[in-house]
HTML snippet that shows the backbone in 3Dmol.js (N, CA, C, O; Angstrom):
<script src="https://3Dmol.org/build/3Dmol-min.js"></script>
<div id="view" style="width:600px;height:400px;position:relative"></div>
<script>
const pdb = `
ATOM      1  N   MET A   1    -216.405 -27.565 -76.536  1.00  0.00           N
ATOM      2  CA  MET A   1    -217.805 -27.216 -76.652  1.00  0.00           C
ATOM      3  C   MET A   1    -218.105 -26.054 -75.712  1.00  0.00           C
ATOM      4  O   MET A   1    -217.629 -26.011 -74.577  1.00  0.00           O
ATOM      5  N   GLU A   2    -218.891 -25.129 -76.202  1.00  0.00           N
ATOM      6  CA  GLU A   2    -219.234 -23.968 -75.394  1.00  0.00           C
ATOM      7  C   GLU A   2    -220.471 -24.262 -74.560  1.00  0.00           C
ATOM      8  O   GLU A   2    -221.353 -25.018 -74.967  1.00  0.00           O
ATOM      9  N   THR A   3    -220.513 -23.647 -73.387  1.00  0.00           N
ATOM     10  CA  THR A   3    -221.691 -23.794 -72.540  1.00  0.00           C
ATOM     11  C   THR A   3    -222.528 -22.531 -72.623  1.00  0.00           C
ATOM     12  O   THR A   3    -222.017 -21.450 -72.915  1.00  0.00           O
ATOM     13  N   ILE A   4    -223.802 -22.678 -72.367  1.00  0.00           N
ATOM     14  CA  ILE A   4    -224.709 -21.537 -72.396  1.00  0.00           C
ATOM     15  C   ILE A   4    -224.730 -20.902 -71.016  1.00  0.00           C
ATOM     16  O   ILE A   4    -224.922 -21.588 -70.012  1.00  0.00           O
ATOM     17  N   ASN A   5    -224.535 -19.604 -70.969  1.00  0.00           N
ATOM     18  CA  ASN A   5    -224.587 -18.873 -69.725  1.00  0.00           C
ATOM     19  C   ASN A   5    -226.032 -18.420 -69.517  1.00  0.00           C
ATOM     20  O   ASN A   5    -226.484 -17.477 -70.166  1.00  0.00           O
ATOM     21  N   LEU A   6    -226.753 -19.081 -68.623  1.00  0.00           N
ATOM     22  CA  LEU A   6    -228.162 -18.784 -68.415  1.00  0.00           C
ATOM     23  C   LEU A   6    -228.378 -17.392 -67.839  1.00  0.00           C
ATOM     24  O   LEU A   6    -229.377 -16.742 -68.148  1.00  0.00           O
ATOM     25  N   PHE A   7    -227.458 -16.933 -67.012  1.00  0.00           N
ATOM     26  CA  PHE A   7    -227.584 -15.580 -66.474  1.00  0.00           C
ATOM     27  C   PHE A   7    -227.487 -14.551 -67.588  1.00  0.00           C
ATOM     28  O   PHE A   7    -228.239 -13.577 -67.599  1.00  0.00           O
ATOM     29  N   GLY A   8    -226.578 -14.755 -68.515  1.00  0.00           N
ATOM     30  CA  GLY A   8    -226.441 -13.848 -69.648  1.00  0.00           C
ATOM     31  C   GLY A   8    -227.688 -13.852 -70.523  1.00  0.00           C
ATOM     32  O   GLY A   8    -228.123 -12.801 -70.995  1.00  0.00           O
ATOM     33  N   ALA A   9    -228.262 -15.034 -70.738  1.00  0.00           N
ATOM     34  CA  ALA A   9    -229.493 -15.122 -71.527  1.00  0.00           C
ATOM     35  C   ALA A   9    -230.643 -14.409 -70.819  1.00  0.00           C
ATOM     36  O   ALA A   9    -231.439 -13.729 -71.465  1.00  0.00           O
ATOM     37  N   LEU A  10    -230.735 -14.556 -69.509  1.00  0.00           N
ATOM     38  CA  LEU A  10    -231.777 -13.879 -68.739  1.00  0.00           C
ATOM     39  C   LEU A  10    -231.585 -12.365 -68.809  1.00  0.00           C
ATOM     40  O   LEU A  10    -232.549 -11.621 -68.989  1.00  0.00           O
ATOM     41  N   LEU A  11    -230.350 -11.916 -68.667  1.00  0.00           N
ATOM     42  CA  LEU A  11    -230.056 -10.491 -68.717  1.00  0.00           C
ATOM     43  C   LEU A  11    -230.404  -9.894 -70.086  1.00  0.00           C
ATOM     44  O   LEU A  11    -230.971  -8.803 -70.158  1.00  0.00           O
ATOM     45  N   LEU A  12    -230.071 -10.595 -71.159  1.00  0.00           N
ATOM     46  CA  LEU A  12    -230.416 -10.110 -72.496  1.00  0.00           C
ATOM     47  C   LEU A  12    -231.929 -10.070 -72.699  1.00  0.00           C
ATOM     48  O   LEU A  12    -232.449  -9.147 -73.326  1.00  0.00           O
ATOM     49  N   GLY A  13    -232.627 -11.058 -72.177  1.00  0.00           N
ATOM     50  CA  GLY A  13    -234.084 -11.065 -72.274  1.00  0.00           C
ATOM     51  C   GLY A  13    -234.711  -9.904 -71.524  1.00  0.00           C
ATOM     52  O   GLY A  13    -235.660  -9.290 -72.012  1.00  0.00           O
ATOM     53  N   LEU A  14    -234.189  -9.595 -70.340  1.00  0.00           N
ATOM     54  CA  LEU A  14    -234.718  -8.470 -69.564  1.00  0.00           C
ATOM     55  C   LEU A  14    -234.414  -7.137 -70.230  1.00  0.00           C
ATOM     56  O   LEU A  14    -235.221  -6.210 -70.164  1.00  0.00           O
ATOM     57  N   MET A  15    -233.261  -7.037 -70.866  1.00  0.00           N
ATOM     58  CA  MET A  15    -232.910  -5.804 -71.568  1.00  0.00           C
ATOM     59  C   MET A  15    -233.826  -5.595 -72.776  1.00  0.00           C
ATOM     60  O   MET A  15    -234.179  -4.460 -73.096  1.00  0.00           O
ATOM     61  N   GLY A  16    -234.202  -6.660 -73.433  1.00  0.00           N
ATOM     62  CA  GLY A  16    -235.092  -6.557 -74.588  1.00  0.00           C
ATOM     63  C   GLY A  16    -236.535  -6.301 -74.204  1.00  0.00           C
ATOM     64  O   GLY A  16    -237.319  -5.839 -75.034  1.00  0.00           O
ATOM     65  N   ALA A  17    -236.904  -6.590 -72.962  1.00  0.00           N
ATOM     66  CA  ALA A  17    -238.289  -6.407 -72.527  1.00  0.00           C
ATOM     67  C   ALA A  17    -238.700  -4.943 -72.552  1.00  0.00           C
ATOM     68  O   ALA A  17    -239.853  -4.639 -72.858  1.00  0.00           O
ATOM     69  N   GLY A  18    -237.798  -4.040 -72.241  1.00  0.00           N
ATOM     70  CA  GLY A  18    -238.103  -2.611 -72.272  1.00  0.00           C
ATOM     71  C   GLY A  18    -238.453  -2.150 -73.684  1.00  0.00           C
ATOM     72  O   GLY A  18    -239.388  -1.372 -73.878  1.00  0.00           O
ATOM     73  N   HIS A  19    -237.708  -2.627 -74.653  1.00  0.00           N
ATOM     74  CA  HIS A  19    -237.997  -2.300 -76.053  1.00  0.00           C
ATOM     75  C   HIS A  19    -239.366  -2.830 -76.447  1.00  0.00           C
ATOM     76  O   HIS A  19    -240.144  -2.131 -77.097  1.00  0.00           O
ATOM     77  N   CYS A  20    -239.654  -4.038 -76.064  1.00  0.00           N
ATOM     78  CA  CYS A  20    -240.931  -4.651 -76.441  1.00  0.00           C
ATOM     79  C   CYS A  20    -242.104  -3.907 -75.811  1.00  0.00           C
ATOM     80  O   CYS A  20    -243.112  -3.660 -76.474  1.00  0.00           O
ATOM     81  N   LEU A  21    -241.978  -3.552 -74.547  1.00  0.00           N
ATOM     82  CA  LEU A  21    -243.049  -2.819 -73.884  1.00  0.00           C
ATOM     83  C   LEU A  21    -243.249  -1.435 -74.483  1.00  0.00           C
ATOM     84  O   LEU A  21    -244.381  -1.002 -74.697  1.00  0.00           O
ATOM     85  N   ALA A  22    -242.153  -0.747 -74.753  1.00  0.00           N
ATOM     86  CA  ALA A  22    -242.255   0.632 -75.227  1.00  0.00           C
ATOM     87  C   ALA A  22    -242.707   0.713 -76.674  1.00  0.00           C
ATOM     88  O   ALA A  22    -243.607   1.490 -76.994  1.00  0.00           O
ATOM     89  N   MET A  23    -242.104  -0.069 -77.549  1.00  0.00           N
ATOM     90  CA  MET A  23    -242.416   0.081 -78.959  1.00  0.00           C
ATOM     91  C   MET A  23    -243.551  -0.835 -79.389  1.00  0.00           C
ATOM     92  O   MET A  23    -244.597  -0.361 -79.833  1.00  0.00           O
ATOM     93  N   CYS A  24    -243.357  -2.122 -79.263  1.00  0.00           N
ATOM     94  CA  CYS A  24    -244.365  -3.072 -79.748  1.00  0.00           C
ATOM     95  C   CYS A  24    -245.667  -2.950 -78.966  1.00  0.00           C
ATOM     96  O   CYS A  24    -246.749  -3.010 -79.548  1.00  0.00           O
ATOM     97  N   GLY A  25    -245.570  -2.783 -77.674  1.00  0.00           N
ATOM     98  CA  GLY A  25    -246.771  -2.669 -76.849  1.00  0.00           C
ATOM     99  C   GLY A  25    -247.587  -1.440 -77.187  1.00  0.00           C
ATOM    100  O   GLY A  25    -248.816  -1.505 -77.236  1.00  0.00           O
ATOM    101  N   GLY A  26    -246.924  -0.323 -77.420  1.00  0.00           N
ATOM    102  CA  GLY A  26    -247.635   0.903 -77.763  1.00  0.00           C
ATOM    103  C   GLY A  26    -248.337   0.817 -79.106  1.00  0.00           C
ATOM    104  O   GLY A  26    -249.476   1.261 -79.251  1.00  0.00           O
ATOM    105  N   ILE A  27    -247.658   0.249 -80.079  1.00  0.00           N
ATOM    106  CA  ILE A  27    -248.254   0.147 -81.412  1.00  0.00           C
ATOM    107  C   ILE A  27    -249.445  -0.800 -81.400  1.00  0.00           C
ATOM    108  O   ILE A  27    -250.506  -0.469 -81.929  1.00  0.00           O
ATOM    109  N   ILE A  28    -249.279  -1.968 -80.803  1.00  0.00           N
ATOM    110  CA  ILE A  28    -250.369  -2.940 -80.816  1.00  0.00           C
ATOM    111  C   ILE A  28    -251.519  -2.482 -79.927  1.00  0.00           C
ATOM    112  O   ILE A  28    -252.672  -2.820 -80.195  1.00  0.00           O
ATOM    113  N   SER A  29    -251.232  -1.723 -78.879  1.00  0.00           N
ATOM    114  CA  SER A  29    -252.305  -1.179 -78.044  1.00  0.00           C
ATOM    115  C   SER A  29    -253.142  -0.178 -78.825  1.00  0.00           C
ATOM    116  O   SER A  29    -254.370  -0.189 -78.734  1.00  0.00           O
ATOM    117  N   SER A  30    -252.487   0.683 -79.589  1.00  0.00           N
ATOM    118  CA  SER A  30    -253.246   1.657 -80.377  1.00  0.00           C
ATOM    119  C   SER A  30    -254.066   0.967 -81.463  1.00  0.00           C
ATOM    120  O   SER A  30    -255.186   1.389 -81.751  1.00  0.00           O
ATOM    121  N   LEU A  31    -253.526  -0.084 -82.066  1.00  0.00           N
ATOM    122  CA  LEU A  31    -254.307  -0.831 -83.048  1.00  0.00           C
ATOM    123  C   LEU A  31    -255.493  -1.539 -82.404  1.00  0.00           C
ATOM    124  O   LEU A  31    -256.573  -1.606 -82.991  1.00  0.00           O
ATOM    125  N   SER A  32    -255.295  -2.064 -81.207  1.00  0.00           N
ATOM    126  CA  SER A  32    -256.374  -2.759 -80.510  1.00  0.00           C
ATOM    127  C   SER A  32    -257.483  -1.800 -80.100  1.00  0.00           C
ATOM    128  O   SER A  32    -258.663  -2.125 -80.235  1.00  0.00           O
ATOM    129  N   VAL A  33    -257.118  -0.620 -79.600  1.00  0.00           N
ATOM    130  CA  VAL A  33    -258.123   0.374 -79.197  1.00  0.00           C
ATOM    131  C   VAL A  33    -258.913   0.826 -80.416  1.00  0.00           C
ATOM    132  O   VAL A  33    -260.134   0.969 -80.357  1.00  0.00           O
ATOM    133  N   THR A  34    -258.207   1.052 -81.526  1.00  0.00           N
ATOM    134  CA  THR A  34    -258.881   1.447 -82.752  1.00  0.00           C
ATOM    135  C   THR A  34    -259.827   0.352 -83.219  1.00  0.00           C
ATOM    136  O   THR A  34    -260.936   0.637 -83.671  1.00  0.00           O
ATOM    137  N   SER A  35    -259.393  -0.902 -83.113  1.00  0.00           N
ATOM    138  CA  SER A  35    -260.242  -2.016 -83.528  1.00  0.00           C
ATOM    139  C   SER A  35    -261.459  -2.140 -82.634  1.00  0.00           C
ATOM    140  O   SER A  35    -262.550  -2.446 -83.115  1.00  0.00           O
ATOM    141  N   ALA A  36    -261.290  -1.906 -81.327  1.00  0.00           N
ATOM    142  CA  ALA A  36    -262.421  -1.998 -80.408  1.00  0.00           C
ATOM    143  C   ALA A  36    -263.415  -0.865 -80.655  1.00  0.00           C
ATOM    144  O   ALA A  36    -264.625  -1.069 -80.551  1.00  0.00           O
ATOM    145  N   ALA A  37    -262.912   0.323 -80.980  1.00  0.00           N
ATOM    146  CA  ALA A  37    -263.791   1.461 -81.229  1.00  0.00           C
ATOM    147  C   ALA A  37    -264.562   1.294 -82.536  1.00  0.00           C
ATOM    148  O   ALA A  37    -265.693   1.766 -82.659  1.00  0.00           O
ATOM    149  N   ASN A  38    -263.962   0.638 -83.491  1.00  0.00           N
ATOM    150  CA  ASN A  38    -264.601   0.423 -84.791  1.00  0.00           C
ATOM    151  C   ASN A  38    -264.906  -1.053 -84.980  1.00  0.00           C
ATOM    152  O   ASN A  38    -264.516  -1.642 -85.989  1.00  0.00           O
ATOM    153  N   ALA A  39    -265.589  -1.650 -84.034  1.00  0.00           N
ATOM    154  CA  ALA A  39    -265.839  -3.091 -84.066  1.00  0.00           C
ATOM    155  C   ALA A  39    -266.619  -3.513 -85.297  1.00  0.00           C
ATOM    156  O   ALA A  39    -266.462  -4.636 -85.777  1.00  0.00           O
ATOM    157  N   GLU A  40    -267.455  -2.628 -85.809  1.00  0.00           N
ATOM    158  CA  GLU A  40    -268.246  -2.999 -86.977  1.00  0.00           C
ATOM    159  C   GLU A  40    -267.387  -3.145 -88.228  1.00  0.00           C
ATOM    160  O   GLU A  40    -267.784  -3.823 -89.176  1.00  0.00           O
ATOM    161  N   LYS A  41    -266.203  -2.509 -88.239  1.00  0.00           N
ATOM    162  CA  LYS A  41    -265.316  -2.597 -89.398  1.00  0.00           C
ATOM    163  C   LYS A  41    -264.431  -3.839 -89.365  1.00  0.00           C
ATOM    164  O   LYS A  41    -263.863  -4.223 -90.387  1.00  0.00           O
ATOM    165  N   LYS A  42    -264.313  -4.459 -88.213  1.00  0.00           N
ATOM    166  CA  LYS A  42    -263.484  -5.664 -88.061  1.00  0.00           C
ATOM    167  C   LYS A  42    -262.047  -5.417 -88.528  1.00  0.00           C
ATOM    168  O   LYS A  42    -261.613  -5.983 -89.531  1.00  0.00           O
ATOM    169  N   ASN A  43    -261.315  -4.574 -87.804  1.00  0.00           N
ATOM    170  CA  ASN A  43    -259.935  -4.220 -88.155  1.00  0.00           C
ATOM    171  C   ASN A  43    -258.907  -5.224 -87.651  1.00  0.00           C
ATOM    172  O   ASN A  43    -257.732  -4.881 -87.521  1.00  0.00           O
ATOM    173  N   TRP A  44    -259.312  -6.429 -87.370  1.00  0.00           N
ATOM    174  CA  TRP A  44    -258.381  -7.431 -86.843  1.00  0.00           C
ATOM    175  C   TRP A  44    -257.265  -7.740 -87.834  1.00  0.00           C
ATOM    176  O   TRP A  44    -256.175  -8.140 -87.425  1.00  0.00           O
ATOM    177  N   HIS A  45    -257.518  -7.563 -89.129  1.00  0.00           N
ATOM    178  CA  HIS A  45    -256.491  -7.903 -90.114  1.00  0.00           C
ATOM    179  C   HIS A  45    -255.270  -6.979 -89.998  1.00  0.00           C
ATOM    180  O   HIS A  45    -254.163  -7.389 -90.347  1.00  0.00           O
ATOM    181  N   PHE A  46    -255.448  -5.751 -89.518  1.00  0.00           N
ATOM    182  CA  PHE A  46    -254.296  -4.876 -89.294  1.00  0.00           C
ATOM    183  C   PHE A  46    -253.393  -5.430 -88.196  1.00  0.00           C
ATOM    184  O   PHE A  46    -252.168  -5.351 -88.295  1.00  0.00           O
ATOM    185  N   ILE A  47    -253.993  -5.983 -87.160  1.00  0.00           N
ATOM    186  CA  ILE A  47    -253.215  -6.559 -86.068  1.00  0.00           C
ATOM    187  C   ILE A  47    -252.458  -7.793 -86.545  1.00  0.00           C
ATOM    188  O   ILE A  47    -251.290  -7.977 -86.201  1.00  0.00           O
ATOM    189  N   VAL A  48    -253.114  -8.636 -87.333  1.00  0.00           N
ATOM    190  CA  VAL A  48    -252.463  -9.842 -87.850  1.00  0.00           C
ATOM    191  C   VAL A  48    -251.304  -9.468 -88.777  1.00  0.00           C
ATOM    192  O   VAL A  48    -250.225 -10.055 -88.690  1.00  0.00           O
ATOM    193  N   ILE A  49    -251.522  -8.505 -89.654  1.00  0.00           N
ATOM    194  CA  ILE A  49    -250.464  -8.064 -90.564  1.00  0.00           C
ATOM    195  C   ILE A  49    -249.294  -7.471 -89.779  1.00  0.00           C
ATOM    196  O   ILE A  49    -248.138  -7.712 -90.126  1.00  0.00           O
ATOM    197  N   TYR A  50    -249.578  -6.702 -88.731  1.00  0.00           N
ATOM    198  CA  TYR A  50    -248.521  -6.132 -87.894  1.00  0.00           C
ATOM    199  C   TYR A  50    -247.685  -7.247 -87.259  1.00  0.00           C
ATOM    200  O   TYR A  50    -246.455  -7.188 -87.274  1.00  0.00           O
ATOM    201  N   GLN A  51    -248.349  -8.253 -86.708  1.00  0.00           N
ATOM    202  CA  GLN A  51    -247.631  -9.341 -86.039  1.00  0.00           C
ATOM    203  C   GLN A  51    -246.787 -10.142 -87.033  1.00  0.00           C
ATOM    204  O   GLN A  51    -245.654 -10.515 -86.727  1.00  0.00           O
ATOM    205  N   ILE A  52    -247.325 -10.402 -88.201  1.00  0.00           N
ATOM    206  CA  ILE A  52    -246.556 -11.128 -89.224  1.00  0.00           C
ATOM    207  C   ILE A  52    -245.336 -10.306 -89.649  1.00  0.00           C
ATOM    208  O   ILE A  52    -244.241 -10.850 -89.787  1.00  0.00           O
ATOM    209  N   GLY A  53    -245.519  -9.017 -89.853  1.00  0.00           N
ATOM    210  CA  GLY A  53    -244.390  -8.157 -90.220  1.00  0.00           C
ATOM    211  C   GLY A  53    -243.342  -8.077 -89.134  1.00  0.00           C
ATOM    212  O   GLY A  53    -242.145  -8.075 -89.420  1.00  0.00           O
ATOM    213  N   ARG A  54    -243.789  -8.010 -87.871  1.00  0.00           N
ATOM    214  CA  ARG A  54    -242.851  -7.941 -86.750  1.00  0.00           C
ATOM    215  C   ARG A  54    -242.033  -9.220 -86.659  1.00  0.00           C
ATOM    216  O   ARG A  54    -240.812  -9.163 -86.507  1.00  0.00           O
ATOM    217  N   ILE A  55    -242.675 -10.348 -86.746  1.00  0.00           N
ATOM    218  CA  ILE A  55    -241.972 -11.630 -86.649  1.00  0.00           C
ATOM    219  C   ILE A  55    -241.019 -11.815 -87.828  1.00  0.00           C
ATOM    220  O   ILE A  55    -239.890 -12.274 -87.655  1.00  0.00           O
ATOM    221  N   THR A  56    -241.477 -11.456 -89.019  1.00  0.00           N
ATOM    222  CA  THR A  56    -240.636 -11.593 -90.210  1.00  0.00           C
ATOM    223  C   THR A  56    -239.406 -10.690 -90.142  1.00  0.00           C
ATOM    224  O   THR A  56    -238.299 -11.122 -90.463  1.00  0.00           O
ATOM    225  N   SER A  57    -239.600  -9.442 -89.726  1.00  0.00           N
ATOM    226  CA  SER A  57    -238.454  -8.527 -89.681  1.00  0.00           C
ATOM    227  C   SER A  57    -237.456  -8.941 -88.607  1.00  0.00           C
ATOM    228  O   SER A  57    -236.249  -8.869 -88.839  1.00  0.00           O
ATOM    229  N   TYR A  58    -237.924  -9.372 -87.442  1.00  0.00           N
ATOM    230  CA  TYR A  58    -236.991  -9.822 -86.413  1.00  0.00           C
ATOM    231  C   TYR A  58    -236.254 -11.086 -86.849  1.00  0.00           C
ATOM    232  O   TYR A  58    -235.075 -11.252 -86.536  1.00  0.00           O
ATOM    233  N   THR A  59    -236.927 -11.966 -87.559  1.00  0.00           N
ATOM    234  CA  THR A  59    -236.266 -13.169 -88.067  1.00  0.00           C
ATOM    235  C   THR A  59    -235.203 -12.813 -89.087  1.00  0.00           C
ATOM    236  O   THR A  59    -234.097 -13.352 -89.054  1.00  0.00           O
ATOM    237  N   LEU A  60    -235.533 -11.910 -89.990  1.00  0.00           N
ATOM    238  CA  LEU A  60    -234.581 -11.488 -91.017  1.00  0.00           C
ATOM    239  C   LEU A  60    -233.370 -10.796 -90.396  1.00  0.00           C
ATOM    240  O   LEU A  60    -232.233 -11.111 -90.745  1.00  0.00           O
ATOM    241  N   PHE A  61    -233.605  -9.852 -89.477  1.00  0.00           N
ATOM    242  CA  PHE A  61    -232.485  -9.163 -88.833  1.00  0.00           C
ATOM    243  C   PHE A  61    -231.637 -10.118 -87.994  1.00  0.00           C
ATOM    244  O   PHE A  61    -230.417  -9.972 -87.925  1.00  0.00           O
ATOM    245  N   GLY A  62    -232.281 -11.088 -87.363  1.00  0.00           N
ATOM    246  CA  GLY A  62    -231.532 -12.092 -86.599  1.00  0.00           C
ATOM    247  C   GLY A  62    -230.666 -12.964 -87.493  1.00  0.00           C
ATOM    248  O   GLY A  62    -229.538 -13.300 -87.134  1.00  0.00           O
ATOM    249  N   ALA A  63    -231.191 -13.332 -88.656  1.00  0.00           N
ATOM    250  CA  ALA A  63    -230.412 -14.131 -89.605  1.00  0.00           C
ATOM    251  C   ALA A  63    -229.223 -13.338 -90.143  1.00  0.00           C
ATOM    252  O   ALA A  63    -228.126 -13.877 -90.293  1.00  0.00           O
ATOM    253  N   ILE A  64    -229.444 -12.065 -90.429  1.00  0.00           N
ATOM    254  CA  ILE A  64    -228.342 -11.215 -90.915  1.00  0.00           C
ATOM    255  C   ILE A  64    -227.278 -11.056 -89.831  1.00  0.00           C
ATOM    256  O   ILE A  64    -226.085 -11.163 -90.118  1.00  0.00           O
ATOM    257  N   ALA A  65    -227.690 -10.807 -88.604  1.00  0.00           N
ATOM    258  CA  ALA A  65    -226.722 -10.677 -87.502  1.00  0.00           C
ATOM    259  C   ALA A  65    -225.972 -11.986 -87.284  1.00  0.00           C
ATOM    260  O   ALA A  65    -224.769 -11.975 -87.025  1.00  0.00           O
ATOM    261  N   GLY A  66    -226.676 -13.117 -87.386  1.00  0.00           N
ATOM    262  CA  GLY A  66    -226.019 -14.414 -87.247  1.00  0.00           C
ATOM    263  C   GLY A  66    -225.014 -14.666 -88.349  1.00  0.00           C
ATOM    264  O   GLY A  66    -223.942 -15.221 -88.108  1.00  0.00           O
ATOM    265  N   TRP A  67    -225.360 -14.257 -89.564  1.00  0.00           N
ATOM    266  CA  TRP A  67    -224.443 -14.429 -90.683  1.00  0.00           C
ATOM    267  C   TRP A  67    -223.178 -13.605 -90.475  1.00  0.00           C
ATOM    268  O   TRP A  67    -222.069 -14.094 -90.691  1.00  0.00           O
ATOM    269  N   PHE A  68    -223.350 -12.338 -90.049  1.00  0.00           N
ATOM    270  CA  PHE A  68    -222.179 -11.508 -89.768  1.00  0.00           C
ATOM    271  C   PHE A  68    -221.347 -12.098 -88.632  1.00  0.00           C
ATOM    272  O   PHE A  68    -220.118 -12.092 -88.699  1.00  0.00           O
ATOM    273  N   GLY A  69    -221.995 -12.598 -87.611  1.00  0.00           N
ATOM    274  CA  GLY A  69    -221.269 -13.234 -86.511  1.00  0.00           C
ATOM    275  C   GLY A  69    -220.471 -14.435 -86.974  1.00  0.00           C
ATOM    276  O   GLY A  69    -219.343 -14.642 -86.527  1.00  0.00           O
ATOM    277  N   LEU A  70    -221.048 -15.231 -87.868  1.00  0.00           N
ATOM    278  CA  LEU A  70    -220.343 -16.388 -88.416  1.00  0.00           C
ATOM    279  C   LEU A  70    -219.140 -15.948 -89.233  1.00  0.00           C
ATOM    280  O   LEU A  70    -218.075 -16.558 -89.147  1.00  0.00           O
ATOM    281  N   GLN A  71    -219.299 -14.891 -90.025  1.00  0.00           N
ATOM    282  CA  GLN A  71    -218.188 -14.402 -90.835  1.00  0.00           C
ATOM    283  C   GLN A  71    -217.050 -13.884 -89.959  1.00  0.00           C
ATOM    284  O   GLN A  71    -215.880 -14.137 -90.247  1.00  0.00           O
ATOM    285  N   PHE A  72    -217.389 -13.160 -88.892  1.00  0.00           N
ATOM    286  CA  PHE A  72    -216.354 -12.637 -88.006  1.00  0.00           C
ATOM    287  C   PHE A  72    -215.737 -13.723 -87.137  1.00  0.00           C
ATOM    288  O   PHE A  72    -214.601 -13.582 -86.684  1.00  0.00           O
ATOM    289  N   SER A  73    -216.471 -14.803 -86.901  1.00  0.00           N
ATOM    290  CA  SER A  73    -215.901 -15.886 -86.090  1.00  0.00           C
ATOM    291  C   SER A  73    -214.762 -16.584 -86.824  1.00  0.00           C
ATOM    292  O   SER A  73    -213.871 -17.154 -86.193  1.00  0.00           O
ATOM    293  N   HIS A  74    -214.787 -16.542 -88.135  1.00  0.00           N
ATOM    294  CA  HIS A  74    -213.688 -17.147 -88.912  1.00  0.00           C
ATOM    295  C   HIS A  74    -212.421 -16.311 -88.810  1.00  0.00           C
ATOM    296  O   HIS A  74    -211.330 -16.827 -89.050  1.00  0.00           O
ATOM    297  N   LEU A  75    -212.536 -15.043 -88.462  1.00  0.00           N
ATOM    298  CA  LEU A  75    -211.368 -14.179 -88.311  1.00  0.00           C
ATOM    299  C   LEU A  75    -210.730 -14.276 -86.925  1.00  0.00           C
ATOM    300  O   LEU A  75    -209.609 -13.812 -86.719  1.00  0.00           O
ATOM    301  N   SER A  76    -211.438 -14.872 -85.990  1.00  0.00           N
ATOM    302  CA  SER A  76    -210.970 -14.949 -84.607  1.00  0.00           C
ATOM    303  C   SER A  76    -209.834 -15.969 -84.472  1.00  0.00           C
ATOM    304  O   SER A  76    -209.906 -17.059 -85.039  1.00  0.00           O
ATOM    305  N   PRO A  77    -208.805 -15.619 -83.734  1.00  0.00           N
ATOM    306  CA  PRO A  77    -207.689 -16.561 -83.548  1.00  0.00           C
ATOM    307  C   PRO A  77    -208.012 -17.661 -82.518  1.00  0.00           C
ATOM    308  O   PRO A  77    -207.238 -18.604 -82.360  1.00  0.00           O
ATOM    309  N   LEU A  78    -209.142 -17.541 -81.827  1.00  0.00           N
ATOM    310  CA  LEU A  78    -209.495 -18.557 -80.827  1.00  0.00           C
ATOM    311  C   LEU A  78    -209.904 -19.850 -81.501  1.00  0.00           C
ATOM    312  O   LEU A  78    -210.487 -19.832 -82.585  1.00  0.00           O
ATOM    313  N   PRO A  79    -209.597 -20.995 -80.853  1.00  0.00           N
ATOM    314  CA  PRO A  79    -209.934 -22.296 -81.458  1.00  0.00           C
ATOM    315  C   PRO A  79    -211.424 -22.548 -81.486  1.00  0.00           C
ATOM    316  O   PRO A  79    -211.865 -23.594 -81.962  1.00  0.00           O
TER     317      PRO A  79
END
`;
const viewer = $3Dmol.createViewer("view");
viewer.addModel(pdb, "pdb");
viewer.setStyle({}, {cartoon: {color: "spectrum"}});
viewer.zoomTo();
viewer.render();
</script>
């Protein structure tokens, strides 16, 4: 049985934080500012659609990466 390396998980999380701050934070900040400036239009649905798309795409890409990892694990000579 394999053990989880918590330091490795922490390191991967910290490495991903830069991407989240730079890309996701910038996009959602611009949508939020636009929504606040046009409060009478109620642009909240753009933010909800963005979040649903972000979660869906990350889930899909994670599933694809997991599938490839599973396929390559069958080629490994390790037990």
